N, C-alpha and C positions, 0 to 999 in steps of 0.2 A: 503492500499499500504507497501511497507517497504522502513524505510528510509535509501537507501543505501550511503548514508554521513555516516554512524554510520561504516559502514564496508569497509570502503575507507581507502585501508595502501598499502602507496606507499615502498615497498622497494624493491631498485635496485636487492639486491644480493638474492634475492627469487621471480626474473622474474619468473620460471617455474611457480607459482602460479599465478600469477597475468595475468588476466580476462578481456577483453573492453566487458563488454554487452550491448546490444542493445534491442530493442524495434521491430518483427512483427506483427502484428494485436498486439491479446491481450498479445503473448506468449515472453518472456526472452528470450533472446539463452546468448552463450557466443561463443567468440574465445580468442585462445591465446593471449596475447598484442605481446609478441613476432614474430606473425605472422604481426600484425597491421602498416603499413606503415605512414600511415596517414589519417586525416578526412576532405572529406571535402565536405561545403555546394552542396548538388543537387540543378544543374544551368540547365533546360528541355537547354537552345540553345548551351549548351558547350559538348552534345554531340551528335554524330551523327549514325544515324538506318543504321540498314546493313543488305541488305535482306536475305535473302534464307542462315537463324541462328537459330540456335535454340531456341525458342520459350520466354524460362529463360535471354539467353543474347539480353544485353536492347539497347548495340549501341560500340561503341567503346567513348572513348574523349582520347585530345593531351592534356596527363601533363610534361610539360615546353620537348614539343618534342619528349616525346613517347607517344607511342600511346598505351594504354589501356583500357583493351574490360571487356565491364560493366555485372554483371552479376545480375540480381534482382533474390534477395534469397526467398524470400516467392516464388517464382517463382515456384525455383528451387527446394525446401521443399516442394511442393504440395501444398501449403496454398491456392495459387491463389493470382492474381496481389492485390495491397492495394494500396488506394490513397497518389499522392503522395502532401505532405503538403508544408510547411515551415520549418516544422522538417526534413524529412529524409532528408537522408546523404550518404554519397558515402564515403565508408572506403577501401582504397585501400590496399591490402593485398599481401604478401612478400609469394611465395608457392615453395617448394623441391619436385618432384618429379621425382624419376629414376638418380636423380645426375643434374636434368637440372630446372633452375630459372623461376619463374613465377609472374606473375605483373600483380593482378587481382582490378579492382572495386566490393565491393559487396555493390549492393543498400540498404539500411534499410530506416526502417519508422523513427525511433530517436535513438540517439544514447546516452545510458544513462552514466555510469560509468566504470572507473576501478577499480576492483573487485579484493582483497588480498581473494582467498578460496583455504584453504589449504589442503590435499590431506584423514588428516584426514576426512573431510568436505564434496566428494564428492563419491554421491552412483553407487554403477554400473548401467548399463545401464538399464531401468525394462522393461519387456517382454511383457509388455500389455501398454495400455492407448496411447502411443506418439503420437500426433495429426503428427509424421513425421516416415521415416522409419529408424529403432533403427539402423542400421548400422553407419550412419550418426551420433548419439548420443556416443563422450566421455563418459560421465557420469551426474550424476546432480548433481552441488551443492547443496548446505544448505547455504542461509544465512538467521540470524533470524527465520524467524514463514514462509519464501517461499523457492521456488527453481528456479535454471535458469539454463538450458537446453546446457550444454557444446557441445558445434559441434563438430564435428572431420571433421574441413575440406577439409581437405586431401582427403577425402573420400568423400566428397558429392561433388567433380569433378571431372569423370575418369581421366584416363588418353587420351582420346580420345575426350572427350569434351578441355581437356588443348590441343590437339594440335591444335582442331579447332580455338580457341583464339587466338593462338600461330601463326597460320596461316592469321588471321585474323590486326593482326599486322604487319606482314611481309608485305599482302598486303595493306594495309595504312603506309605501310613508304613507301614503294616503288613509290606510287600514289603520295604520295608528294615531293617526288625526281626528280617527269618527267614533 
């Protein structure tokens, strides 16, 4: 296993090279830290199930008065549902599509580290051998002798899926205010 602590470099000026790494099953993935708002411990009772939504939408949670849809990332990526453990986390992310801002939660098996991966250590997406759709991958980050899949998180969720999640937020907010 890679000792990620050796690669940990927090350089605020170079934020575009910083990535939050996390585990889904046996795979290590990452997203740009600039999209990450906060990380929450998974609490089964904090989420509300929502009927008639795509399978990858686990539910919604109330985050300081805001309704946040939760995506089970392993299901969305086609890796299947993973067992919820004490290390399961929800990564709250801020995304922007077509000028519209979205706040979503992404369920991951385990959050690992924030890594600084320079552009010279990012390889293009391979055309074969990936366990997920290649258009979901920004590139492959080299960290010591291992690799980290850097997700193109804006492509993982389509605009129509984000619209569904936005409607969930509006519906739950309206239900809470009546």
